[in-house]
N, C-alpha and C positions, 0 to 999 in steps of 0.2 A: 669399219669406220670409227666406231666408238673407242676401240683400243688405240687407234692412232691418235685420236683426240686426247685420250688420257695421257699418252706418252708426251704429247706436245705440251700439255698443261704442266706436267711434271718438269720437263726440261726448261721451259721458259720461267717457271717459278724459281728454279735454282738460279738461273741467270739473273733474275730480279734481285735475289739476295746477294749474289756476287757483285752486282753493279753498285751496291751500297758502298762496298770497300774498294773494288777495282772496276771502275766504269769501262776501262779499255778492254778488259777481258770479258766482262759481262755483256758488253755491246759489240763484241768483235764482228758479229754478222752485219752490223750497220754499215761496214765499209762498202758492202754491195749496194747500199743506198747512197753511196758517195759521201758517207760521213766518216772520215778517217779516224778522228779522235772525238768520240761522243762524250759529252759532259755526263756527270753523275745523274742529273735530272733526266736527261735524254735517254740514257741507258735504262734506268729504272722504269720510266714511263712506257717506253717501247716494249720492254719484256712483259710488263704487267698487262698492258692492253692486249698483246697477242695471246697470253695465257688465258685471259678472260674470254677472248673470242673463241678459242678452241674449246673452253669449258662450256660455252653456250651452244656451240655446234654439237658437242657430245651429248649434252642434255636433250636437245631436240631430236637427236637421231637415236635416242635410247628406245628400243622397241617395247620395253616394260614401263615406260614413263607413265602411261595412262593407268596402269595397274597401281603403281605407287601413289599417284595423286588420288586415285579412286579410293584406296584404302585409307588415306589420310582424311579425305572428306567424310567417309563413313565413321571413322573414329570421332570426328568433330560434329557428328549428327547433321551433316549437310547432305541429306539424302538425294536431293535433285542433282547436285553437283557430282555425287558419287556415281549415280546412274549414267550421267553424261560421260564421265571419264571411262567407265567400264564399257560403254557402248562404242567407244573409239579404239578399243583394242584391235590391233592388226594381226594378220595371220603369222607374221614373223615373231610375234611375242609368244613366249612360252606359256602365257596364261590365256591365250586366245581360246583354247578349247573350254575353259571355265567361264567364258564370257557370260553366257545365259545364266549359269548357276550364281555368278557374282551379282548380277542384276536382281535375281530373285531374292538373294540374301538381303540385299539392300531394301527391297520392298517389305520383306518380313520384319526386318529391324525397324523400319519406319512405321509399320502397322502397330508393333508392340509399343513403340515410343508414343505415338499419338493416342493409343488406347488409354494409357495412363493419364494423359492430359485431358482427354474428353471425359473420362470418369470423374476427374477432379472438378471440371467445369460443371458437370451435372450435380455433384455434391454441393458445389457452391451456388447452384441454381442460376448459373450464368448461361442462358440459351444463346446469346450472341457469340460468346467465345466458343461454346460447343459446336455451333453451326459452322463457324470459321474453321475449326480444327477438322471437322468432318470433311469439309471441302478439300483441305490440304491433304488429308489422309487418302481420300479418293483419287486425287490427282497423282500422288506419288505411288501408292500401292495398287491403284486400279480399282479398289473397292473399299468401303468403310465397314468396320465391324458393327457399328451401330448407325442406323439411318437417323435422319433429323426427326421423324415422327416419333420413333422410339425414344430418342433423347428427350423430346418434349414431354412424353408420358412419364418418364422417370423423374424429370424435374418437378412436374406437378405432384407426383407421389411424395417427393422430398418436401415440397412446400406444405403439403397437408400435415406431415409430421411436425414441421416447424410451427405451423399454425396452432396445433395442439399445445406445443410447448409455450407459445406466446400466451394463449388463453389461460394456461395453468399459472404462468407467472403473474398474469393480471389478477387471477383469483387469490393468489398468495400475497398480493399487494407489492410485488417486486416489479415496479414499473420501469426501473432502469433496465432490467434484463428484458422485459417485454418490448421495450423500444428497440433493443438490439435485434431481436427476432423479427419485428415488424420491418426493420430496415432491410433485412435480407429478403423478406417476402416481396418488397417493392421491385425486386429484379424480375419477378415472375408476372407476366402480363395479366394472367387470370386473377391474381390476388393484389394487383398494384393499387387499385382504388381503395380497397378495404384496408390495406396496410397504411396508406397515407392518412386515412381517418383515424386509425388506431394510434398512429404516432402523434397526431395532434391531441388526441384524448390523453394519452400517457404523459405527454409533456405538461399538460395542464395539471394532472394529478401530481407529477413530480414537483411542479412549482408550488402547489398548495401544501404539499407535504413539507417542503423546505421552509415555507413561510410559517407553518405550525411549529416546526422544530426551532426556527429562529425566535419565534415568540416565546416558546417554552424556555429556551436558553436565556432570553432577556428577563423573563419573570423570575427564573431561578437566580440569576445574577442580582436582580433587584432585591429579592428576599435575602440572599446572602449578605448584600450590602447593608440592608436594614438590620439584620441580626448582628452584624459586626458593629454597627453604630450603637445598637442597644447594649451589647456587651461592653462596648467602650464606655457608654454612659454609666452603666451599673458599676464598672470598675472604678470610674471616677467618684461615683457617689459613695461606694464602699470606702474608698480612700479618705473621702471627706469626712464620713461618719467616724471612721477609725481615728482620724486625727482629733475628733471632738471628744473622744472617750478619755476620761480622767480616771486614774487609778490611784486613790490616796495610798500613801505608804502604810498608813494604819487607820482603817475605818473607825469612825467614832460617832457618838450620838450627835445628830444634827448634820453629819457629813453627807455629801451627795456624790453619787457615782453615775457617770454617763456611759451608756452602751450605744450600740447602733440604733436602737429603737426607743429606749427608755432613759429617763432621768430618775434615779432611784434615791430616795432620801430615807436614812435611818432615823426615825423620830424618837424611838425609845427602845430599850432592851431590858428585860427583867427575868429573874430566875425564881421559880416557885414550884410547889407540889400540886397545885390545882389551877384549872383554867375556867373562867366564867364566860360561857358562850351565850348565856341568855336562854339556853334550852335545858330545863331541869333534867330531862331524861339523858341527854348527852353528858351533862355535868356529873350525873350520878354514876354512869357507867364508864365513860371515857375521859371525863374531865379531871381525874385524879391520877397522879403518877403512882406507879407501883413502889413497893418497898425498896429503898436504896436508890430510887430514880428521881430526877427533877426535870421540869419543863424549862426550856429557854424560849421566851416569847419575844419575837421581834415585831415592833410596830413600824411598818414600812409603807411609804407612799410611792406609788408608781405614776410617772407622768409620761404619756406617749408623745415623743418628739418627732415621730415620723409623719408622713403625709397620708397615711392610711391606718385603719384599725389594726392593732396588734394584740396578741394574746400573751400575757405574762404567765410564766410557768414557775412552779416552785422548784428549787434546786437543792443541792447538797449543802450542808453546813460544815465548816472547817473550824477546828479549835486548835490553838497552839497552847499547850500546857507543859510547863517546865521544859521548853525547847523541843517538844515532840508534837507533831501535827496529827490530829484525829479528824476523821471524816465520817459524818452521819448523812448517808445518801437517801434516807427515808425521812421525810418531814410529814407532819400532821396538818391537814387543812382545817382551819377554823372558820366557821361561817359567822364570824362576829360582825356586827354592824351591817348585816345583810350582804356581805361580800364573801365570796369564795374564789378559788383559783381554777375551778373546773369549767373549762370551755368559755370563760368570760373574756370578751375582747374590750380593750380600752380604745376609745376614739381619740383622734389627735387632739 
């Protein structure tokens, strides 16, 4: 019967193609239906419908149809459907003797498939999913690899490990990670209440930590802004003072020089071989220049023009003689009139 159907499908498929170009030839058989000259549409439609009918009859009379559909269902992991198809194999099918073996194969495949899913549910500590999968595995395979009581014990063991990780994260101050562990523990009935309390506690700690970090950032930002303003002020003040500094092209007696902190006036200058400090011991030993040497004595007034006490310091002396510059970087401190330059500060 199936061979007949296949031949009929082939013949009427060819006639359908011929009817596209020659409807009279493709639909020649329609004269027996009292249609002498069928139109193109009539010929194509009639041939196509008959080919389709024979194809359907051939498919439903195929003795191996249940085997093919069972294997397709098994490949798609539709185990219940596969068992149903293999159970309908008829004696005329060449796979009938393998019927029981095929059904057993489906059960074994289903058992392996659901074993993987059940273990994952246990690892995820999802008892509801594990229980549902165990029921499905039992219904298809006839028995479950792991019963519900065993699954519950395994989940509780996983939960204890997770609890240890949660408490360690809490100890380390990593409350974000601890919240993640506690959220998983909520799935386990035995630890649900404890996990909810821990989550509430950890969220408070996270909020406090964030508030502290925000405050610290705010303080740092404020300090940086203040330092920036201070540096800006100092820069302006330095610019202002620099603009006030006058540098005479040629210092002279009575001339005044302005610096950042002082107004310096050269009152007098003299050259000599001795210095009177008012201290006879100093005058005797240090107040006389050596042979071939002379003292240059500068009478200078320092005026503090800053807003706080400043310390004037002695510096180097420069001489321009016959177009050549000479530098004397060591000066002598004279304690005349009760003043010296060692660590004395002038008030504004």
